[in-house]
C-alpha positions, 0 to 999 in steps of 0.5 A, a space after each residue: 518507499 515503505 514510509 510513503 506508502 504507510 503514510 498514505 494508507 494510515 490516512 485511509 483506514 479506520 483500524 490503523 493497528 492492523 496496517 502492515 507495510 513491508 518491503 518484500 524479499 525481492 526488494 521491489 514489491 511493497 506489500 500492504 496488509 489491512 483489516 478486512 473492513 478496510 480493504 475496500 477503502 484502500 482499493 477504492 471504487 473501481 480501483 481508483 485509490 490503489 491506482 493513485 497510490 501506485 502512480 505516486 509510488 512509481 513517480 517517487 521511485 522514478 529517479 532511483 534504480 529500483 522500480 517499486 510495485 504495490 501489492 495489497 493483501 487482506 489481514 488474517 486478523 479480524 
């Protein structure tokens, strides 16, 4: 699932080196960190892009036992 989210996020942002996609310790949350300037591109107008990403992740994980969630964080780096 991490690879799917990374693929989608990489196409949205300008600073691809600041993108970090990890599976959290709970095993159900995919955490995305992007550069400060790219956070708006990932969230989108009224949250539409992140909602679409979450819908795709939900659909992709529907057949498996684990139901994944996507969380977006701002990177500490400039």
